[in-house]
N, C-alpha and C positions, 0 to 999 in steps of 0.2 A: 874264718874267711880272712885273708890277709888284707892289709890296708890298701894295697894297690888294687886288688880285686874289688874292694868296696868302691873305690874311686871310679873304676871302669864301669861297674854296675850302675853307679849314679849317672854317669855320662850316657850310658845306653838307655836308661829309663827316661832321662830328660830328653834325649833325642827322639825317643819313641813318642813321648807326649807331644813334642813340637810337631813331629810328622803327622800324628793323628789330627791335631788341631788344623794344620794346613790342609790336609786331605779332606777333612769333613767340613770345615767352615769357610775355607777360602776357595776350594775347587768349584763351588757353584758360580763363582764370579769369573771363571775362565772364559776367554773369548770364544765365540762360536765361529769366528772367521778362520779361514785356513791359515796354517803356519807358512813360513817362507818357502819351504820346499813345495808344498801343495800349490801355493800361489804362482810360483815360477812354472810349474807343470801346467797350470791352467792357462797362463799367458802364452806359453809356447805351444799349447794345443795338444799335449800328449797325456794329459791327466786321465782321460777316459780310456786310454788304450792299455792300461796296466792289466796284467793277468795274474791272479792270485793262485799260487801253487798249493796253498794250504786252505782248508775249509774254515769258514768263519766260526764253526762250532769248536775248533781247536783252541781258540783264545778264551781266556777267562773273562776279559772285559773288552770286547771289540769296540773301538771308538770311545773308550772310557765310559761305557754305558753298562750299568749293572741291571741286566735285563730281568732279574727276578723281583725287582721292586715294583709295586703296583703304581706308586705315585712317581711321575716323571721328575719331580723336584728332587727326589732322593737318588736318582740314577748316578749322578756324578759324585756326591759325597760317599755313597756306599762303594762305588768303584774305587775311589781313593783309599778308603778304609781297607778294602780287600787287598789292594796293592801293598799297603803298609804291612798288613798281617803276613802276606806271602813273603815279602822281603825279610821280615823279622824271623819267620820260621826258617827260611833258608840260611840266614846268617847265624842263627842259634845252632842249627845242626852243624854247620861248618866249625863254629867255635867249640862245640862239645867234642867233635872228632879231633880237632887240633889239641884240645886240652888232654884228651885221653892218650894221644900219641906222645905228647910231652911228658905226661906222667909215667907212661910205660918206659920211655927212654931214660927218665930220671931214675926209676927203680932198677933198670937194667945196669946202669952205670954206677949204682951205689950212691955215694954222697956226691959224686961228680956230676955236674950238669953241663953238657956240651964241653967237657974238658976243664971246667972251672969248679973249684970247690964252692959248695953252697954254705953261706954263713947265715 
């Protein structure tokens, strides 16, 4: 593993740890009051008139509630943890595909990498 890849791996691991800590330990303190957009919709009187085109069962965590947890105290932390895991899996897949494409291009071009000699 090259030095740059080790540095990037360290950043990814650190970022993942920070994200998990925020999602699990800080999310329970999130406000239960509506955000700005919901508040404006309530004040102007059109909050209840919205029509959802997508079923609630489509979403993994509707309203940031992990519905499979028995204890309501765990709903938000587990929803946050699931969100971190989903994003990590998506970005890992994108990175692995990107790395495979770059490796294929590099092998195809021989020693040249995007027109430059690799040292």
